[in-house]
C-alpha positions in Angstrom: 0.0 0.0 0.0 1.4 3.4 -1.0 2.3 5.7 1.9 -0.2 8.5 2.4 0.9 12.0 1.6 1.2 14.2 4.7 -1.2 17.2 5.0 -2.8 19.3 7.7 -6.5 19.7 8.5 -6.4 23.4 7.5 -4.1 25.8 5.7 -1.1 27.1 7.8 1.2 30.1 7.3 4.9 30.4 7.2 6.8 33.3 8.8 7.5 36.4 6.6 11.2 37.0 5.9 11.9 40.2 4.0 15.1 38.7 2.7 13.3 35.8 1.1 9.7 36.9 0.3 8.3 39.6 -2.0 4.9 41.2 -1.2 4.1 43.3 -4.3 0.5 42.6 -5.3 -0.3 40.6 -2.2 -3.2 41.1 0.3 -2.6 42.1 3.9 -4.9 41.8 6.8 -4.8 41.9 10.6 -3.6 38.7 12.3 -6.3 38.0 14.9 -5.6 36.5 18.3 -8.5 34.1 18.4 -9.5 30.5 17.6 -9.1 29.1 14.1 -12.4 27.8 12.9 -13.7 25.8 9.8 -17.4 25.8 8.9 -18.4 22.9 6.7 -21.5 24.6 5.4 -23.7 22.9 7.9 -23.5 19.5 6.4 -22.5 17.8 9.7 -24.7 19.9 12.0 -26.5 17.5 14.3 -24.7 14.4 13.2 -22.8 12.1 15.6 -19.2 13.3 15.7 -17.8 9.8 15.3 -19.6 9.5 11.9 -17.8 12.4 10.3 -14.9 11.3 8.2 -12.6 14.2 9.2 -13.4 14.3 12.9 -10.6 13.8 15.4 -11.9 10.9 17.5 -8.7 8.9 18.0 -5.9 9.7 20.4 -2.9 10.6 18.2 -0.5 9.1 20.8 -1.9 5.5 20.8 -4.6 5.4 18.1 -7.3 4.4 20.7 -10.6 6.2 20.9 -10.4 9.5 22.8 -11.7 9.4 26.3 -13.7 12.6 25.7 -15.2 13.7 22.4 -18.1 16.1 21.9 -20.8 13.7 20.8 -22.6 15.9 18.3 -21.1 17.9 15.4 -22.3 21.5 14.8 -20.6 22.2 11.5 -18.0 24.3 13.2 -14.6 22.6 13.7 -11.3 23.6 15.4 -8.0 23.5 13.6 -7.5 20.0 15.0 -10.9 18.5 13.9 -12.8 18.9 17.1 -16.4 20.2 17.1 -17.0 23.7 18.4 -20.4 24.0 20.1 -22.1 27.3 19.3 -25.7 28.4 19.9 -28.2 27.8 17.2 -28.8 31.5 16.7 -25.1 31.8 15.8 -25.0 28.8 13.5 -28.1 30.0 11.7 -26.3 33.1 10.5 -23.6 31.1 8.6 -24.0 30.7 4.8 -24.2 27.3 3.1 -20.6 27.1 1.9 -17.3 26.0 3.5 -15.6 28.8 5.4 -12.2 29.2 6.9 -11.6 31.9 9.4 -11.2 32.9 13.0 -13.6 33.1 16.0 -12.5 36.3 17.7 -13.6 38.4 20.7 -11.4 41.4 20.0 -7.8 42.4 20.6 -6.4 41.1 23.8 -9.3 38.8 24.5 -7.9 35.4 23.5 -8.9 33.9 26.8 -12.5 35.3 26.6 -12.8 33.6 23.1 -11.3 30.3 24.3 -13.6 30.2 27.4 -16.7 30.6 25.2 -15.8 28.3 22.4 -14.4 25.4 24.3 -17.5 24.7 26.4 -19.7 21.6 25.9 -22.8 23.7 26.4 -22.6 27.2 24.9 -23.5 30.3 26.9 -25.4 32.8 24.9 -24.0 35.8 26.8 -20.4 34.7 26.0 -21.1 34.0 22.4 -22.6 37.4 21.8 -19.0 38.7 22.2 -17.8 36.4 19.4 -17.4 37.2 15.8 -16.6 34.8 12.9 -14.1 36.7 10.7 -13.9 34.8 7.4 -10.9 34.9 5.1 -11.3 31.9 2.9 -13.7 29.5 1.3 -11.7 26.3 0.6 -12.4 24.6 -2.7 -13.8 21.1 -2.3 -10.9 19.4 -4.2 -8.4 21.1 -1.9 -10.3 20.8 1.3 -10.6 17.0 1.1 -7.4 16.2 -0.8 -6.2 12.7 0.1 -3.5 12.6 2.8 -2.6 11.8 6.4 -3.1 14.4 9.1 -0.6 13.5 11.8 0.5 15.8 14.6 0.4 15.9 18.4 -3.3 16.8 18.4 -4.8 15.0 15.5 -4.3 11.8 13.5 -6.8 11.3 10.6 -6.4 9.9 7.1 -8.4 11.6 4.4 -9.4 9.8 1.3 -10.9 12.2 -1.2 -13.1 9.7 -3.0 -14.7 8.3 0.2 -15.2 11.8 1.6 -16.8 13.0 -1.6 -19.1 10.0 -1.6 -20.0 10.7 2.0 -20.8 14.3 1.2 -22.9 13.3 -1.7 -24.8 10.9 0.4 -25.6 13.7 2.8 -26.4 16.3 0.1 -30.0 16.5 1.2 -29.0 18.0 4.5 -27.8 21.2 2.7 -29.4 21.1 -0.8 -28.2 24.6 -1.6 -24.5 24.0 -0.6 -22.1 26.0 -2.7 -18.3 25.6 -3.2 -16.0 28.3 -4.5 -14.7 25.7 -7.0 -14.9 22.0 -7.4 -11.1 21.6 -7.6 -9.1 24.7 -7.0 -9.1 28.5 -7.3 -6.9 31.4 -6.4 -7.2 33.4 -3.2 -8.4 36.4 -5.3 -11.2 34.1 -6.7 -12.1 33.0 -3.2 -12.6 36.6 -2.2 -14.9 37.2 -5.1 -16.9 34.2 -4.1 -17.1 35.3 -0.5 -18.2 38.8 -1.3 -21.3 37.2 -2.9 -21.7 34.4 -0.3 -21.6 36.7 2.7 -24.2 39.1 1.6 -23.7 41.7 4.3 -21.8 42.0 7.5 -23.9 41.3 10.5 -23.0 41.3 14.2 -21.3 37.9 14.2 -20.3 36.9 10.7 -18.1 39.1 8.5 -15.6 39.0 5.7 -12.3 39.9 7.1 -10.9 43.1 5.7 -8.2 42.6 3.1 -6.0 45.4 1.7 -4.2 44.9 -1.6 -0.6 46.1 -1.7 0.7 47.8 -4.8 2.6 46.2 -7.6 5.8 48.0 -6.9 7.8 46.1 -4.3 9.4 49.1 -2.5 6.0 50.8 -2.2 4.3 47.6 -1.2 6.8 47.1 1.6 6.4 50.6 2.8 2.6 50.2 2.9 3.0 46.8 4.7 5.1 48.4 7.4 2.7 51.3 7.8 -0.2 48.9 8.1 1.6 46.7 10.7 2.5 49.8 12.8 -1.2 50.8 12.8 -2.3 47.4 13.9 0.3 47.3 16.7 -0.8 50.8 17.8 -4.3 49.5 18.3 -3.2 46.6 20.3 -3.1 44.0 17.6 -0.4 41.3 17.3 0.6 41.4 13.6 -0.5 40.9 10.1 -1.1 38.1 7.5 0.1 38.4 3.9 -1.6 36.4 1.1 -0.5 35.8 -2.4 -3.7 36.4 -4.6 -2.6 33.8 -7.1 -2.1 30.9 -4.7 -4.8 28.2 -4.1 -5.9 27.2 -0.6 -3.7 24.2 0.4 -4.0 22.1 3.6 -0.4 22.5 4.6 2.1 25.1 5.7 3.3 27.1 2.7 4.5 30.5 1.4 1.2 31.5 -0.2 0.2 32.8 3.3 2.7 34.4 5.6 2.5 35.8 9.2 4.4 38.9 10.1 4.8 39.8 13.8 7.4 42.0 15.6 7.8 39.2 18.1 8.2 35.5 17.5 6.3 33.0 19.8 6.6 29.4 20.8 5.7 27.0 23.6 7.8 26.0 26.6 7.4 23.5 29.4 7.1 24.7 33.0 9.8 23.1 35.2 9.5 25.3 38.3 9.2 28.9 39.6 11.1 31.5 41.4 9.6 33.0 44.5 8.9 36.7 44.1 10.5 39.5 46.1 9.5 43.0 47.2 11.0 45.4 44.7 10.6 48.5 42.6 8.1 46.9 40.2 5.8 45.9 43.1 5.5 43.5 46.0 5.6 40.0 44.7 6.6 38.5 48.1 4.8 35.2 48.5 3.9 35.0 44.8 5.5 33.7 41.6 8.3 36.0 40.6 9.2 34.1 37.4 8.4 30.8 35.8 11.3 28.5 35.0 10.8 26.9 31.6 12.5 24.5 29.2 12.4 25.0 25.4 14.5 23.1 22.8 16.9 21.9 25.5 17.4 25.5 26.8 16.3 26.5 30.3 15.3 30.2 31.0 13.0 32.3 33.1 9.8 34.1 32.2 9.4 37.0 34.7 7.2 39.4 32.8 3.8 39.2 31.1 1.9 37.5 34.0 -0.9 39.3 35.8 -0.9 39.6 39.6 -3.8 37.1 39.6 -1.8 34.6 37.6 1.1 34.9 40.1 -1.0 33.9 43.1 0.0 30.7 44.9 -1.9 28.2 47.1 -1.8 28.9 50.9 1.0 26.4 51.5 3.1 27.5 48.6 2.5 31.2 49.4 4.0 30.7 52.9 7.0 28.9 51.5 7.6 31.6 48.8 7.2 34.4 51.4 9.9 32.8 53.5 12.2 32.1 50.6 12.2 35.2 48.3 14.3 34.8 45.1 14.7 31.0 45.6 13.7 28.3 43.1 11.0 25.7 43.6 11.0 22.6 41.4 8.6 20.4 43.2 6.1 18.2 41.4 3.5 21.0 41.9 4.2 24.6 41.6 1.5 25.5 44.1 -0.5 27.3 41.4 -3.5 25.9 39.6 -2.6 27.6 36.3 1.1 26.6 36.2 2.3 23.2 37.2 5.3 21.1 36.4 5.0 19.8 32.9 2.3 22.3 31.8 2.8 24.3 28.6 2.9 28.0 28.2 3.3 30.2 25.2 6.0 32.9 25.3 7.1 35.8 23.0 10.6 36.7 22.2 12.6 39.0 19.9 15.3 36.7 18.5 17.8 34.1 19.7 21.3 34.6 21.3 24.2 32.8 19.8 23.6 30.1 22.4 20.0 29.7 21.3 18.4 31.4 24.3 15.3 33.6 23.5 16.0 37.3 23.9 13.4 39.5 25.7 11.3 36.4 26.5 8.0 37.2 28.2 5.1 35.0 29.2 2.1 35.4 26.9 -0.5 32.8 27.9 -1.2 29.2 29.0 -1.2 26.9 26.0 -4.7 25.8 25.0 -4.9 22.0 24.8 -7.7 20.4 22.9 
């Protein structure tokens, strides 16, 4: 049997490098700090999750059924093939075509978005803060291209013929289903399709704003930098750059690039440093810094945490207050958010010659699906 070609569930971006990439004629948009979301047009809405051919129902570590899977699909899927449970009134606003986009609660509200979208039972009040910003409509031939999805969060093999047959057998569920193209189309063609499919922006579903850069490379780069600066001034985290001629592809590629002033990655918590009373505030009895490990390198994350995130349990608080500046590497850190072995996302500027992240700061707890 031939080995399956590797693919991802959704399209992923590479990092923009001005020394390698050109941007003339490309589209640029704000990079949103939310939750990636695929809408299948509503074809799976109400079906058992285990019956959907692309659903992530097996543990990627051992191939056994997951201990917990949301039993019913809604048509909304996370980037790792897990159902996202939204209220009916939210789902009813979505058009009958595949959509790729971001569930977003606003700048700096990542945790608000994650809290709302990860629940098994949706809370209307929370979902009223959520918008679905759409930036693609994957063509059917690209969306269900044969291949093996295998990563730390998902292991599913897609066979385009069997998935197509499955979709046709469920055609009566969404008789007016539309696709941007049967096989493939460019990003520019996707935008034209979406402009018609999303008739008007409402409170919760919108076509994400795209700005086309000029055809002159120098002028395009200048506009790109101006746009990025404007986004950062408003509290955004960066921008996305899209080649209008490239087709949506379920893998990481150069047709879509992310551009941020800071890089980010995930590290493992291996301990914490007890806080001290200093010029920046009184952290006595609290976490002063997290001790983390990343790519074989150990370093500290002292900035970026809120005071609430630094709080310790009563026992750990007493120890930390009596041992300011000392390290604790016990099995539990004494904090419900950070514990030995937990994952956190951090930001950094670049690496030193020894491979240590410069200006590293805590960003948020890694979201595990």
